[in-house]
C-alpha positions as CSV (number, residue, x, y, z in Angstrom):
1,X,14.4,11.1,-24.6
2,X,13.9,12.3,-21.0
3,X,11.8,11.1,-18.2
4,X,9.7,14.3,-18.4
5,X,8.9,13.4,-22.1
6,X,7.9,10.0,-21.1
7,X,5.7,11.1,-18.1
8,X,4.0,13.6,-20.5
9,X,3.3,10.9,-23.0
10,X,2.0,8.6,-20.3
11,X,-0.2,11.5,-19.1
12,X,-1.5,12.1,-22.6
13,X,-2.3,8.3,-23.1
14,X,-4.1,7.9,-19.9
15,X,-6.1,11.1,-20.7
16,X,-7.3,9.3,-24.0
17,X,-8.4,6.3,-22.3
18,X,-10.3,8.2,-19.6
19,X,-12.3,9.9,-22.3
20,X,-13.9,6.7,-23.5
21,X,-12.6,3.5,-21.4
22,X,-15.4,1.2,-23.0
23,X,-13.8,1.9,-26.5
24,X,-10.3,0.6,-25.4
25,X,-11.7,-2.2,-23.2
26,X,-13.0,-3.9,-26.2
27,X,-10.8,-2.9,-29.1
28,X,-7.3,-4.2,-29.4
29,X,-6.3,-2.3,-32.4
30,X,-7.2,1.0,-30.9
31,X,-5.4,0.1,-27.8
32,X,-2.3,-0.6,-29.9
33,X,-2.5,2.4,-32.1
34,X,-3.6,4.9,-29.5
35,X,-2.2,3.7,-26.1
36,X,0.6,1.4,-26.8
37,X,2.3,2.8,-29.9
38,X,2.8,6.4,-28.5
39,X,4.6,4.9,-25.5
40,X,6.8,2.9,-27.7
41,X,7.5,5.9,-29.9
42,X,8.6,8.2,-27.0
43,X,10.9,5.5,-25.8
44,X,12.8,5.6,-29.1
45,X,11.1,2.5,-30.8
46,X,9.8,4.2,-34.0
47,X,6.7,2.1,-34.8
48,X,6.4,3.4,-38.4
49,X,9.9,1.9,-39.2
50,X,10.6,-1.9,-39.8
51,X,14.1,-1.1,-38.8
52,X,12.9,-0.7,-35.2
53,X,9.4,-2.4,-35.0
54,X,7.8,-5.2,-37.1
55,X,4.3,-5.8,-36.2
56,X,2.8,-9.2,-36.8
57,X,5.9,-10.6,-38.4
58,X,5.8,-14.3,-38.6
59,X,8.9,-15.9,-37.2
60,X,10.9,-19.0,-38.5
61,X,8.5,-21.2,-36.5
62,X,5.4,-19.8,-38.0
63,X,4.4,-17.9,-34.8
64,X,3.2,-14.4,-35.2
65,X,4.0,-12.0,-32.1
66,X,2.2,-8.8,-32.1
67,X,5.4,-6.8,-32.0
68,X,9.1,-7.8,-32.6
69,X,11.6,-5.0,-31.7
70,X,15.0,-4.8,-33.3
71,X,18.1,-3.0,-32.5
72,X,20.9,-3.0,-35.3
73,X,19.2,-5.8,-36.9
74,X,18.8,-8.0,-33.9
75,X,15.7,-9.1,-32.3
76,X,15.7,-7.9,-28.6
77,X,12.2,-7.7,-27.4
78,X,8.8,-9.3,-28.2
79,X,5.6,-7.7,-27.3
80,X,2.2,-9.3,-26.9
81,X,-0.6,-6.7,-27.0
82,X,-4.0,-7.1,-25.4
83,X,-7.1,-4.9,-25.3
84,X,-7.4,-2.9,-22.1
85,X,-9.7,-5.5,-20.6
86,X,-7.3,-8.2,-20.7
87,X,-5.1,-8.5,-17.6
88,X,-1.3,-8.7,-18.3
89,X,-0.8,-11.2,-15.5
90,X,-3.3,-13.6,-17.1
91,X,-1.4,-17.0,-17.1
92,X,-2.7,-17.9,-20.6
93,X,-1.2,-14.6,-22.0
94,X,2.1,-15.1,-19.9
95,X,2.3,-18.7,-21.5
96,X,1.7,-17.4,-25.0
97,X,4.5,-14.7,-24.5
98,X,6.9,-17.4,-23.0
99,X,6.5,-19.5,-26.0
100,X,7.2,-16.7,-28.5
101,X,10.3,-15.6,-26.5
102,X,11.7,-19.0,-26.0
103,X,11.4,-20.2,-29.6
104,X,13.0,-17.0,-30.9
105,X,15.7,-16.8,-28.3
106,X,14.7,-13.6,-27.2
107,X,15.6,-12.8,-23.5
108,X,12.9,-10.4,-22.8
109,X,9.3,-10.0,-23.5
110,X,6.5,-7.5,-22.7
111,X,2.8,-7.8,-22.3
112,X,0.9,-4.6,-22.8
113,X,-2.8,-3.6,-22.6
114,X,-2.2,0.1,-22.7
115,X,-2.8,0.5,-19.0
116,X,-0.5,-2.1,-17.7
117,X,2.9,-3.3,-18.9
118,X,4.5,-6.5,-17.7
119,X,8.3,-7.2,-18.3
120,X,9.3,-11.0,-18.5
121,X,12.7,-12.6,-18.4
122,X,12.5,-15.7,-20.5
123,X,15.5,-17.6,-19.3
124,X,15.5,-16.7,-15.6
125,X,16.3,-20.0,-13.9
126,X,13.8,-19.5,-11.0
127,X,10.2,-19.4,-12.6
128,X,9.0,-17.2,-9.5
129,X,11.4,-14.6,-10.6
130,X,10.6,-14.4,-14.3
131,X,8.2,-11.6,-14.1
132,X,10.6,-8.6,-13.5
133,X,8.0,-6.0,-12.9
134,X,4.3,-5.0,-13.7
135,X,3.7,-1.1,-14.2
136,X,0.1,-0.1,-13.8
137,X,-0.4,3.3,-15.1
138,X,-4.0,3.6,-13.4
139,X,-2.4,3.5,-9.8
140,X,0.3,6.2,-10.1
141,X,1.2,7.9,-6.8
142,X,3.7,10.4,-8.0
143,X,2.5,11.7,-11.5
144,X,3.7,8.8,-13.5
145,X,7.5,9.4,-12.5
146,X,8.0,6.0,-11.1
147,X,6.3,4.4,-14.0
148,X,8.3,6.5,-16.5
149,X,11.5,5.3,-15.0
150,X,10.5,1.7,-15.1
151,X,9.2,1.8,-18.7
152,X,12.3,3.7,-19.7
153,X,14.4,0.6,-18.9
154,X,13.4,-1.0,-22.2
155,X,13.9,2.2,-24.2
156,X,15.8,1.9,-27.5
157,X,18.8,3.6,-26.1
158,X,19.0,1.6,-22.9
159,X,17.8,-1.8,-23.9
160,X,21.4,-3.2,-23.9
161,X,21.8,-2.5,-20.2
162,X,18.5,-4.0,-19.3
163,X,19.7,-7.2,-18.0
164,X,22.4,-5.4,-15.8
165,X,19.6,-3.2,-14.5
166,X,17.6,-6.1,-13.4
167,X,20.5,-7.6,-11.7
168,X,21.1,-4.3,-9.7
169,X,17.5,-4.2,-8.8
170,X,17.7,-7.7,-7.3
171,X,20.7,-6.7,-5.2
172,X,18.9,-3.7,-3.9
173,X,15.7,-5.7,-3.1
174,X,17.8,-8.4,-1.2
175,X,19.8,-5.7,0.6
176,X,16.6,-3.6,1.7
177,X,14.8,-6.9,2.9
178,X,17.9,-8.0,5.0
179,X,18.5,-4.5,6.5
180,X,15.2,-2.5,6.6
181,X,12.5,-4.8,7.7
182,X,10.8,-2.0,9.6
183,X,10.7,1.8,10.0
184,X,12.8,1.5,13.2
185,X,15.5,-0.4,11.3
186,X,15.7,2.4,8.9
187,X,16.1,4.9,11.6
188,X,18.9,3.0,13.3
189,X,20.7,2.5,10.2
190,X,20.6,6.3,9.2
191,X,21.4,7.1,13.0
192,X,24.4,4.8,12.9
193,X,25.6,6.3,9.6
194,X,25.3,9.9,11.2
195,X,27.1,8.9,14.2
196,X,30.0,7.5,12.1
197,X,30.3,10.4,9.9
198,X,30.1,13.0,12.7
199,X,32.7,11.2,14.8
200,X,35.5,13.5,13.7
201,X,33.8,16.6,14.9
202,X,31.7,15.5,17.8
203,X,31.0,12.3,19.7
204,X,27.2,12.0,19.6
205,X,24.9,10.0,21.7
206,X,23.2,7.3,19.5
207,X,19.9,7.6,21.5
208,X,19.7,11.4,20.9
209,X,20.4,10.8,17.1
210,X,17.7,8.2,16.7
211,X,15.2,10.5,18.3
212,X,16.4,13.3,16.1
213,X,16.0,11.2,12.9
214,X,12.6,10.1,14.1
215,X,11.4,13.7,14.5
216,X,12.7,14.5,11.0
217,X,10.8,11.7,9.4
218,X,7.7,12.8,11.3
219,X,8.1,16.4,10.0
220,X,8.2,15.3,6.5
221,X,5.5,14.7,4.0
222,X,6.4,11.1,3.4
223,X,3.3,10.6,1.2
224,X,4.8,12.7,-1.4
225,X,8.7,12.3,-0.9
226,X,9.3,8.8,0.2
227,X,6.2,6.7,-0.7
228,X,8.0,4.4,-3.0
229,X,10.9,3.8,-0.6
230,X,9.3,3.6,2.8
231,X,5.6,4.3,3.1
232,X,5.4,3.6,6.7
233,X,8.0,5.8,8.3
234,X,5.8,8.2,10.1
235,X,7.2,7.0,13.4
236,X,6.3,9.8,16.1
237,X,4.3,13.1,16.3
238,X,6.8,16.0,16.0
239,X,4.4,18.7,17.2
240,X,5.6,18.6,20.8
241,X,8.8,16.4,21.1
242,X,9.6,15.1,24.4
243,X,12.0,16.9,26.7
244,X,14.3,13.9,27.0
245,X,15.6,12.1,23.9
246,X,15.3,8.6,25.6
247,X,11.6,9.2,26.2
248,X,11.2,10.1,22.5
249,X,12.9,6.8,21.6
250,X,10.9,4.8,24.0
251,X,7.5,6.4,22.7
252,X,8.5,5.4,19.3
253,X,9.3,1.8,20.0
254,X,6.0,1.6,22.0
255,X,3.8,3.1,19.2
256,X,0.9,0.8,18.6
257,X,1.1,-1.3,15.6
258,X,-1.8,-1.0,12.9
259,X,-3.7,-4.1,12.4
260,X,-6.1,-5.1,9.6
261,X,-9.7,-6.0,9.9
262,X,-11.3,-7.8,6.9
263,X,-15.0,-8.3,6.5
264,X,-16.2,-10.9,3.9
265,X,-19.5,-10.8,2.1
266,X,-20.8,-13.8,3.9
267,X,-20.1,-12.1,7.3
268,X,-16.8,-13.5,8.3
269,X,-14.3,-11.3,10.1
270,X,-10.7,-11.9,10.1
271,X,-8.8,-9.7,12.6
272,X,-5.5,-10.5,14.3
273,X,-3.0,-8.9,16.4
274,X,-0.6,-9.0,13.4
275,X,-1.3,-7.8,10.0
276,X,0.8,-10.7,8.6
277,X,-1.6,-13.3,10.2
278,X,-4.6,-11.4,8.8
279,X,-3.1,-11.4,5.3
280,X,-2.3,-15.0,5.4
281,X,-5.9,-16.1,6.7
282,X,-7.6,-14.0,4.3
283,X,-5.8,-15.5,1.3
284,X,-6.3,-19.0,2.8
285,X,-10.2,-18.4,3.1
286,X,-10.1,-17.1,-0.7
287,X,-8.1,-20.1,-1.7
288,X,-4.4,-20.1,-2.3
289,X,-4.8,-21.4,-5.9
290,X,-7.0,-18.5,-6.9
291,X,-4.7,-15.9,-5.5
292,X,-1.7,-17.4,-6.8
293,X,-3.2,-17.5,-10.4
294,X,-3.4,-13.6,-10.0
295,X,0.4,-13.5,-10.3
296,X,0.7,-10.8,-7.7
297,X,4.5,-10.1,-7.8
298,X,6.0,-8.7,-4.5
299,X,9.9,-8.4,-4.1
300,X,10.4,-10.3,-7.2
301,X,8.2,-13.4,-6.3
302,X,4.6,-14.3,-6.5
303,X,2.5,-13.3,-3.4
304,X,1.4,-17.1,-3.2
305,X,3.9,-19.8,-4.0
306,X,4.1,-23.6,-3.7
307,X,7.7,-23.5,-2.3
308,X,9.4,-21.8,0.5
309,X,11.6,-18.8,-0.4
310,X,15.0,-18.6,1.3
311,X,14.9,-14.8,1.4
312,X,11.5,-13.5,2.5
313,X,9.1,-14.3,5.3
314,X,6.4,-16.5,4.2
315,X,3.4,-18.1,6.1
316,X,2.2,-21.6,5.2
317,X,-1.4,-22.1,4.4
318,X,-3.8,-24.9,3.5
319,X,-3.2,-26.7,0.1
320,X,0.6,-26.4,0.4
321,X,0.9,-22.8,-0.4
322,X,3.2,-20.1,1.1
323,X,2.1,-16.5,1.4
324,X,4.7,-13.7,1.2
325,X,4.1,-11.5,4.4
326,X,7.5,-9.5,4.1
327,X,5.8,-6.0,3.6
328,X,4.4,-3.1,5.4
329,X,0.8,-2.8,6.6
330,X,0.2,-0.2,3.9
331,X,1.4,-2.6,1.2
332,X,-0.8,-5.5,2.8
333,X,-3.8,-3.3,2.6
334,X,-3.1,-2.4,-1.0
335,X,-2.5,-6.2,-1.9
336,X,-5.9,-7.3,-0.2
337,X,-7.6,-4.4,-2.0
338,X,-6.2,-5.5,-5.3
339,X,-7.2,-9.2,-4.8
340,X,-10.7,-8.1,-3.7
341,X,-11.0,-5.9,-6.9
342,X,-9.7,-8.6,-9.4
343,X,-11.8,-11.5,-7.8
344,X,-14.9,-9.4,-7.2
345,X,-15.1,-10.3,-3.5
346,X,-16.2,-6.8,-2.3
347,X,-14.1,-7.2,0.9
348,X,-14.5,-4.5,3.5
349,X,-10.9,-3.6,4.6
350,X,-10.1,-1.5,7.5
351,X,-6.9,-0.4,9.4
352,X,-7.2,-0.2,13.2
């Protein structure tokens, strides 16, 4: 199995869905046979062989999961399949999966509706971190390459390393949050690395390096090359770089921040100097409980929680909730757009 093979299969599956969405939105069996099974097969889980996959097999406690996956005779994964109209983050669906996995002693579970795949860690001590990731095949930004990489984590050949991969990702998430909270922090980190590595050949001025790195980022098409890593790294215009590096750096630091304006259907407008304030106030108006129920996982935790997190920045809102605001403006816009779509709010969202 290669990533190219997985990507090609995802493309094929989404093509089937787009030909007749209504068919899959109302039919779970078709979703299983024509959207879910092809993905499992390309990942090495031979759905036609009970050695790998056993559909609707009653367990010792009388429960009947949709799929039980085996490797060398050991249950390693439980999958709950839903028709395409059912959201994988539905709390009732998650509760059902948890029950199956916990009783069977299976560490990982998946919920799949053909378009979305949710990976769940049954025995994670922190409930907020039990959802490992959600893959949405309808919102790809790089031709399904990122989605293929995530789905490949539970491929037959790599399932044994899944727990270790998750631990590694947590380390990366923590390191990124601690060191790269803004585009300028990324520039500073790269600039210091360049300065240290070039020291043997030439002592370089740090201001000059930062200006150089900023211009390089501007010249790249970050929308296609770095979207998943740092979507807001367009720091300065590189068409006519300033004559003096220090001026370049100052211009970068003084660049106006993008703010978010949100218009509700009832005419309410929420607009603040900081995008974080706008995000929190919008969620507060919608209702913390409603948004929390959507299970929008960001940086490994729910966007709206009932307890303060020690790692990421959160804003308290009414009802005893905390809103995760540790994200770029672009991410906040995407989050608000998703909330509006899933709750049918018809919010008008603009970046100014």
